[in-house]
N, C-alpha and C positions, 0 to 999 in steps of 0.2 A: 590303566594307574594312571592317576595323578596325584605327585608328589608335590606338595607345600612346605616351603622351610619356614618354623612358626619360632619367634624368640618366646620364651618363658618370660612372663611378667615376674616371677620372684626371684630369679637367679641368672636371666638373661641366656640362657644356655638355648642352644641353635637345635631345635630339633626337625626331623625329616616326620613328615605326618603325611599317609596315604588319605588323599581325601574319601573313596569308599572305604574304607574301614572306619573312619572315625567318623561317616555319618550313622553307622551302628553304635557305636560306643565311644565316650566322650574320650578324647586322648589326654596322656597325663604327660608331663617333662621327664625324659628319662635319669635327668640328675637328682631331681627334686621331690618329683612325681606328685607335684602340682597339678590343677585341671589346665589344658591350655583353649584357648580360645580359638578358632578356627575364622580366619577373615570373611568378612562379607564381602561379596562382588560389589564392584561402583558403578554407578551406570554412566557418572561425569566425574571429572577431576574435583578434589576438594580445594579449598581456599586455604592456604596457611598465613598467618600475620605473624607478628612477634608474641601474641596473647594467646594463643594457640601450637606455636611451634614445639615446647616441649613436650607435651601430652600427644600430640598427633605424631609428631616424628621418631624424638629422640626416645619414645616408650613405644614405638611400634613394633607390634609381634613379625611385621612383614618386613623387607629392604623399603623405600621408600624413591620411588622416582619424581623429581621435582624438578618443575619447569619454573624457570626465571624469565619474565617478559613484562613486556613494556606496553601500554595502550599505544603510543605512539610511532611503534616499530612496526614496517611492514611484513616483515619476515615473522616476527610474532603473530601478526593476523592470520598469515600465510601457515603457519603452524598449528594454530588451534583447533580448527576442524580436524586435523591428523591424529593430536591426542586425544581430543572427544571420543575419535572413531576406535581407538586403540585402548580406551581406559577399560571397558568391560573385561576385554581378553587378557590388559596385562595387571588388572587388579587382584587377580587369583594367584598371584606370584609376587608383587610388588603393590604397595598403597601410592597412589597417584596424584599428585597436587602440584598448585602453581601460586607463586609467589610474584607479588606487582612489585617490580624494583622502585616503580614509584612513589609508591604508598610505604613498604617496606625496605627501608634504605638501609638498617641495620643487619638485616639476613643478608642483602648483598654485598655488603661491606665482609661479614663474618666470614661467607666461602669465597670472596675475592672474583665477585662475577661484574664484570664490567660490559660484557656483549649480550644483547638479546636476539634468540631465546638461548639459553643456555639450560644443558638439562643436566641433574647431579641422581647418581644413584647413592644413595644413603644408607649406611648400616648401624643404626644407632643415629648419633647424630653426626657420624665420621664417611668422609666422601671417599667412596673406591671407585667411581667413574664419574667422567666428564665428556659433555657434547657440545659442544657450541653451533650455534648455527641451525635454522630449520632442516628438516629430512621427511622424506617424503615417509608413506604408512610402512612398505615393503622395509626401508630401510632402518626404519625405528626397531619394527620386530626384531631385525636381524643383526642392529647392534645390540638388543637385550636379550638376542634368544639365552645367553650362559644364565640371566638369572632368570628365565622363563623356564629353563628345564629342571630346576630343583635339584641341580649338580653341584653348585658352589656353593661351599660351607665357609 
């Protein structure tokens, strides 16, 4: 059984959806009965900017794993292949994206990011978890396990 938490686009209610059952019939919101869209698996992280942030992050049906990175940071360069490797697995439960703080200073200031890489888990546009510094693949999965299990509402 593969459980995913999907936010309703109409009423913002969080719904637990069993992917195996959802493949047979299109799921509906438990509160308002609108149809829900299941997340599409990602092959690589999305690029977030001020221009697409509201639509891509704040209105995402899934929680968002957001990496703030810098092109001049050695730790960001070291972490990039780890995030790319993890994205297909993580994207079943989290939308995965990156923000270049050299280009998107407003987003970095909004979330008080001063060190790179910084990972945020966002629910809507609200920060619910933060990790500063580069992680190895297994440490990243361990840190995010509560969001991958579909247990936390």
